[in-house]
Steps between C-alpha positions, in 0.01 A plus 500: 500500500423200281757348267326619187728318258425164663130586515484574128706192418250281687211664313672445167541132586134470599395670177732280291332193643178616324293516819338836423393442140204256510154650527399290804796636698434864409128483570552318831745766625264784402206323663702463819572873495131583454406273791763662723390854416135410561581338836717789622299804392480653846877473547556673166262783592669542837846520343385764252340700780823485697722604208282762331202565724266356237135461589405131463256572217753703303764232559264226388384687191841618380714204604330178611219503245739570213726211600213252537341612173832468317560150638154381397537655154843346440387158621203513264710585194848359562457175308394691186789746533750215522389337176739545205373732229509366145555776243457401134836420338639717221537369146867417556415291809264260325463218573527559874339665797582792728461521875550785747549359848491725810799399711595626849816706529637307798578687824319832534557780751185689610564824692192665649435842660347606832188691394289194410734246651274195481344550157814624327698204634250230410369610160840472329577188706181342366606578143848358552364180653233462231770526234700221669788690655681468829482831689697707748259747662636819660229699684565850632654549843290819535193279558643263762175343621396402149852388413504269804156366408613428143807322636283276717273432205777406256686284750183311594397431138811448287850353522770768468636340184166593337393826669744681728427823686770748600423758766717801572593836355758659273780258584292202391369681192850591386626145554206350311553731204861388474377146425406371156126436474308389193238773543449797735164658581527826694228729636611829654637844427647612170833577668538148638364355175794654315740332743326164453524537123869588523572195718295270276690620194821352637351152463274583201206409723156589356295719732157646559483835679180629662585857599302824540505867410271800499162365393263784405125534533368730227158659563353687205204740471255220421580283803243401761673691779345337811561150361852589385584643843376191685696262280817711501487532879451125540785415261737759645453434871468121483786355710568857615612590147772234496388342174712490185196572280346767725417832331816698568352835400178636351505706182160672480358749251527845655123552480441192716773543761283648775208257457744207498680627810172534689389154386833345604469652848148360528619158381785492752255579780266228374781242487696586814280728712581840639795368705685247277796461738285349775300266279584142400445536126818689416827307514842618609825593330736204490786654704652819638719562197208510259287694750762775526537512122125555457478758778771695321277515191212667684667837440508456122158661457200650676318248719138519391396207716667270752864537595464361852770258616548254786871432525470233767251299295666580162172632363430791264145606420385507134637829371413711197764746378435790262727774364770239442782583260589244234859540620420425866660191658158335531469509119848363437458160665231243565313610814398159638292648780168678574591833338319600181611803295224661293637650177303675225502526121317710241494278192533125455812552287664663801404212730634238259827688453542541874445130577736403220771722647533244781631145455230259384271433798398160634134607498281771352144595592271709282167637622299615202173446313665603171583224251745730326684577824514128575636425153770765522618429854514124454679525165736790568623424854702179552436332836499153654126461558211700634132583518245731347268643768653291778832428675707196603253227395667427165756294693237296686457241225673174418375537143710807414877543522633757745833674453685819418679656207824696484609611848181357654611147418526223245313174467154414629328253724163384645328188371631365171743791472674374817531151352646648180739729689656206684508275190724478196322414174706215356446462125539147361466373143441128443576369151260233375617211284806489277385746232759768432520820298830513306460873431672595825817298446820596317615511228272799447562566131206691348254406781437867579384569144277195493355581843417857397335369186299253707379781725 
């Protein structure tokens, strides 16, 4: 295991020498990363196939494309983001000028998960580099092929005193969290996020947490059922359901349950064929532990479609569950797999109350043609981000921040939001000339009376 204290000390020295702050340095490092990713696309796709069974198109769309788009967007806007902002001074500051300067924190720790191991490692890394930080990157050991690829990438592009990658599992994570970083960015489960926050608190380290939760898809009486089914099925079974913003359960008006169920079955057949476990479009569960956990949930309701498993290949077919109790284990934790409970409601009030009985979700999806339903759901249910009449795609933009709220996370990133997350806004006032206002100095005498009269 690396000597993490020495590693961080060397990064602090590199940062203190001001190497990372100039625009030419930042842009050159990001351009080098873009060139590397472009040149090694096939290796990235192969690693993702090995770790998660991802079809090359799905891997490109959900990981490679997002990284390349983010890099191009950041490179196009970084110079403008770095410029100091000049707010107008208050009356008491005249004559003088105000500046707000985005400054890097210093040495940042980025901890990424296994479900989108390439994208969720590089997007926060891009933000940290753009903001001028040194970075320690810790990819997940559950995706070993991608972790090894990232290690080769980092070591070939950057000196360790600038960007250092740490492979390994719980031992390395625990040791890293015992160190004092200037910022921590963590993507993963809520349970581990709480541990990260507890460890960071010991050093008063600011953090950003990208977590998860039970993200609902609400389908009301006015929804276009075939379209809703196709988009829910795509969003749910992408990456074999191992997506933090996947619809975790469907809450459908009781009058539309049967049509939606039939449309979902048709959509699953359209997407994955009649034998999903033998096709190449459906991925695999990351490991035996998570496979067994999901198989145990199959008994939490009636299987209306799917339910087939291949233990040797760690594959579970897209499965629809009905007659699920709200108290069932599958409704008490984030599913993170290709199982979709279908729940019903009678009135929108009931649906809103039910969703709000859970911790605030990372995502919410509403399928409706009603403006009033849209207004109520979006204003009365707190959630990180979401879509109306679609799923997932709200996070596929560098122009909008992505992040959670409450137990689904804190802080946001993507595009400018990533730059802001990894920057501290340093406020500076510059006094002009020698003019002075004696009102602020003692002795105070009757200055309060005269000031009130002036106002």
